[in-house]
C-alpha positions as CSV (number, residue, x, y, z in Angstrom):
1,M,15.6,8.6,17.9
2,R,13.0,10.8,16.4
3,T,9.8,9.5,14.8
4,A,8.0,10.5,11.8
5,L,4.6,9.8,10.1
6,V,4.6,10.2,6.5
7,T,1.1,9.9,4.7
8,G,1.1,8.5,1.4
9,G,4.8,7.2,2.1
10,S,4.8,4.1,0.1
11,R,5.1,5.7,-3.4
12,G,6.2,8.8,-5.3
13,I,7.2,11.9,-3.3
14,G,6.1,10.2,0.0
15,R,8.3,7.3,-0.6
16,A,11.2,9.6,-1.3
17,I,10.5,11.5,1.8
18,A,10.5,8.4,3.9
19,L,13.6,7.1,2.5
20,R,15.3,10.4,3.1
21,L,14.2,10.8,6.6
22,A,15.0,7.4,7.6
23,A,18.7,8.1,6.1
24,D,18.8,11.1,8.5
25,G,18.1,8.7,11.4
26,V,14.6,9.2,11.8
27,R,12.2,6.2,12.5
28,V,9.4,6.3,9.9
29,G,5.8,5.4,10.1
30,V,4.9,4.9,6.3
31,H,1.4,5.3,5.8
32,Y,-0.5,3.9,2.8
33,G,-4.0,3.5,1.4
34,S,-4.3,0.1,-0.3
35,D,-1.0,-1.0,-2.1
36,D,0.4,-3.6,0.5
37,S,3.4,-4.5,-1.8
38,A,4.4,-0.8,-2.4
39,A,4.6,-0.3,1.4
40,A,6.4,-3.4,1.8
41,R,9.0,-2.6,-0.8
42,T,9.5,0.8,0.7
43,I,10.1,-0.5,4.4
44,R,12.4,-3.2,3.0
45,E,14.7,-0.6,1.2
46,I,14.7,1.6,4.3
47,E,15.8,-1.3,6.5
48,A,18.4,-2.5,3.9
49,R,20.0,0.9,4.1
50,G,20.1,0.5,7.9
51,G,17.0,2.6,8.9
52,Q,13.8,1.8,10.8
53,A,10.4,2.0,9.5
54,F,6.8,0.6,10.3
55,A,3.6,0.4,8.1
56,L,0.4,2.0,8.7
57,K,-2.6,1.2,6.4
58,A,-5.5,3.5,6.4
59,D,-8.0,5.2,4.1
60,L,-7.6,8.7,4.9
61,A,-11.2,9.7,3.5
62,G,-12.6,7.7,6.4
63,P,-12.1,7.8,10.3
64,L,-8.5,8.0,11.4
65,D,-8.9,6.1,14.7
66,G,-7.4,2.9,13.3
67,L,-4.4,4.8,11.9
68,W,-3.5,6.4,15.1
69,A,-4.3,3.0,17.2
70,A,-1.6,1.4,15.0
71,F,0.8,4.3,15.3
72,D,0.5,4.5,19.2
73,E,1.1,0.7,19.3
74,A,4.4,1.1,17.3
75,A,5.7,4.4,18.8
76,D,5.7,6.3,22.1
77,G,5.5,9.7,20.5
78,L,5.8,11.9,17.4
79,D,8.4,14.2,16.2
80,I,7.7,14.9,12.6
81,L,4.2,14.8,10.7
82,V,4.4,14.9,7.0
83,N,1.0,15.4,5.3
84,N,1.8,14.3,1.9
85,A,-1.0,12.0,0.7
86,G,-3.2,13.4,-1.9
87,I,-5.3,12.6,-4.9
88,G,-6.0,14.5,-8.0
89,R,-6.5,14.4,-11.9
90,H,-6.6,16.8,-14.6
91,Q,-10.3,18.0,-14.7
92,P,-11.8,21.2,-16.0
93,I,-14.3,22.7,-13.7
94,A,-17.1,21.9,-16.0
95,D,-16.5,18.1,-15.5
96,V,-16.1,18.0,-11.8
97,T,-18.9,16.3,-10.0
98,A,-20.1,16.9,-6.5
99,E,-18.8,13.3,-5.4
100,W,-15.4,14.0,-6.7
101,F,-15.1,17.4,-5.1
102,D,-16.1,15.8,-1.8
103,R,-13.6,13.1,-2.1
104,L,-10.8,15.5,-2.9
105,F,-11.3,17.6,0.0
106,A,-11.8,14.7,2.3
107,V,-8.4,13.3,1.3
108,N,-6.4,16.5,0.5
109,A,-7.9,18.9,3.0
110,K,-9.9,17.4,5.7
111,A,-7.6,14.5,6.5
112,P,-4.6,16.8,7.0
113,F,-6.6,19.1,9.2
114,F,-7.7,16.2,11.4
115,L,-4.1,14.6,11.4
116,V,-2.8,17.7,12.7
117,Q,-5.5,18.0,15.2
118,Q,-4.9,14.4,16.5
119,A,-1.2,14.8,16.2
120,I,-0.8,17.8,18.4
121,P,-1.1,15.9,21.7
122,R,1.4,13.4,20.5
123,L,3.9,15.9,19.1
124,R,7.0,16.3,21.4
125,D,8.1,20.1,21.9
126,G,10.3,21.1,19.2
127,G,8.5,18.9,16.7
128,R,7.6,19.5,13.0
129,I,4.5,19.6,10.9
130,I,5.1,19.7,7.2
131,N,2.3,20.0,4.7
132,I,3.0,19.0,1.0
133,G,1.2,21.7,-1.0
134,S,1.7,22.5,-4.7
135,G,2.9,25.2,-7.0
136,V,-0.7,25.5,-8.3
137,T,-1.5,27.8,-5.3
138,R,1.0,30.3,-7.1
139,I,0.5,29.4,-10.6
140,A,-3.0,29.5,-12.2
141,F,-4.1,26.0,-12.9
142,P,-7.5,25.8,-14.5
143,E,-6.8,22.3,-15.6
144,D,-7.8,21.2,-12.1
145,T,-9.2,24.1,-10.2
146,A,-10.8,21.8,-7.4
147,Y,-7.4,20.3,-6.7
148,S,-5.7,23.6,-6.6
149,M,-8.4,24.8,-3.8
150,T,-7.4,21.9,-1.7
151,K,-3.8,22.9,-1.7
152,G,-4.7,26.5,-0.8
153,A,-6.5,25.2,2.2
154,L,-3.1,23.5,3.3
155,N,-1.3,27.0,3.1
156,T,-4.0,28.3,5.4
157,L,-3.6,25.5,8.0
158,T,0.2,26.1,7.9
159,L,-0.3,29.7,8.8
160,A,-2.8,29.2,11.7
161,M,-1.0,26.2,13.1
162,A,2.4,27.9,13.0
163,K,1.1,30.6,15.3
164,E,-0.7,28.3,17.6
165,L,2.2,25.8,18.2
166,G,5.0,28.5,18.1
167,P,5.1,28.5,22.0
168,R,6.0,24.7,22.0
169,A,8.8,25.3,19.4
170,I,6.8,23.2,17.0
171,T,7.3,24.6,13.4
172,V,4.7,24.2,10.7
173,N,5.5,24.8,7.0
174,T,4.4,23.8,3.6
175,V,6.6,22.5,0.8
176,A,5.1,23.2,-2.6
177,P,6.4,20.9,-5.5
178,G,5.9,21.7,-9.1
179,I,5.6,19.0,-11.7
180,I,7.3,15.8,-10.4
181,E,7.9,12.6,-12.2
182,T,5.9,10.1,-10.1
183,E,3.2,7.4,-10.9
184,M,0.6,10.0,-10.2
185,N,1.9,12.0,-13.3
186,G,1.9,9.0,-15.7
187,W,1.2,11.5,-18.7
188,L,4.9,12.5,-18.5
189,A,5.6,9.2,-20.3
190,D,4.6,11.1,-23.5
191,P,7.8,12.7,-24.8
192,D,6.1,15.8,-26.0
193,A,4.3,16.2,-22.6
194,A,7.6,15.8,-20.7
195,R,9.3,18.4,-22.7
196,A,6.4,21.0,-22.4
197,A,6.5,20.2,-18.5
198,A,10.2,20.7,-18.4
199,A,9.7,24.1,-20.1
200,Y,7.8,25.4,-17.0
201,S,11.1,25.2,-14.9
202,V,14.1,27.6,-15.3
203,F,16.2,24.4,-15.3
204,D,14.3,23.0,-18.3
205,A,13.7,19.8,-16.3
206,V,11.0,17.7,-14.6
207,G,11.6,17.5,-10.8
208,Q,12.4,14.3,-9.1
209,P,10.8,13.1,-5.8
210,A,14.2,13.2,-4.2
211,E,14.5,16.7,-5.1
212,V,11.5,17.7,-2.9
213,A,12.5,15.2,-0.1
214,D,15.8,17.2,0.2
215,V,13.7,20.3,1.0
216,V,11.4,18.4,3.5
217,A,14.6,17.1,5.2
218,F,15.8,20.5,5.7
219,V,12.5,21.8,7.0
220,A,12.4,18.6,9.4
221,S,15.8,19.4,10.7
222,G,17.1,21.4,13.6
223,D,18.6,23.7,11.1
224,A,15.0,25.0,10.3
225,R,14.0,25.7,13.8
226,W,13.8,29.5,13.0
227,V,11.6,28.8,9.9
228,T,7.9,28.4,10.5
229,G,4.5,29.5,8.9
230,Q,6.2,29.3,5.4
231,T,5.6,27.9,2.1
232,L,8.7,26.8,0.5
233,D,8.5,26.8,-3.3
234,A,10.0,23.7,-4.6
235,T,8.9,24.0,-8.2
236,G,12.4,24.5,-9.9
237,G,11.6,28.0,-10.6
238,S,8.4,27.3,-12.6
239,Q,6.7,30.1,-14.3
240,L,9.0,32.8,-12.8
């Protein structure tokens, strides 16, 4: 059985990814930052559907030693790393403080970098690294420039690691969602905002977490063995 580590796996897109990978027969390490009940619910749902999962609690802005110690206790190797956890908020450049900028990069860019670094010796040949990026690296988004910069960093990480790990048949890709209906996007509860968000997509709809999870499941599968170093646009054709 393959083993995955999904950061931010207790809610939103990460939860959908954890559920989908588990449905595909992968044992999933569900990382979360602080919400014990959300993590427990996700694991219960995976197990109720016949899957296997275990919880990993850690603040990604801090040292990762505790996360890996818990992972190594629960698993004897790694096949799939999904760097999904991220933070952000709509904030024009004039309002961004140095403290918030540093935390954004600590969680959204620094943590994925060191997770990849420390995952490499644990990854079995033929493994997968999947970074969850964003459509804001293709579509100008001045409403949150700092956040957009962190996601651009993930695209660069993907390219470099795909070349480095290719000899081991480990693929590295980015999946870039558009506007997705999650807790993080609570502003979509406003009907006018939701209609405006839907208009970005050629499907005139707001994306759902499961739609991103389906793309991740493909990249994580053996069918995607010849796909690496790519950013897969999962924005529903936003702003084409």
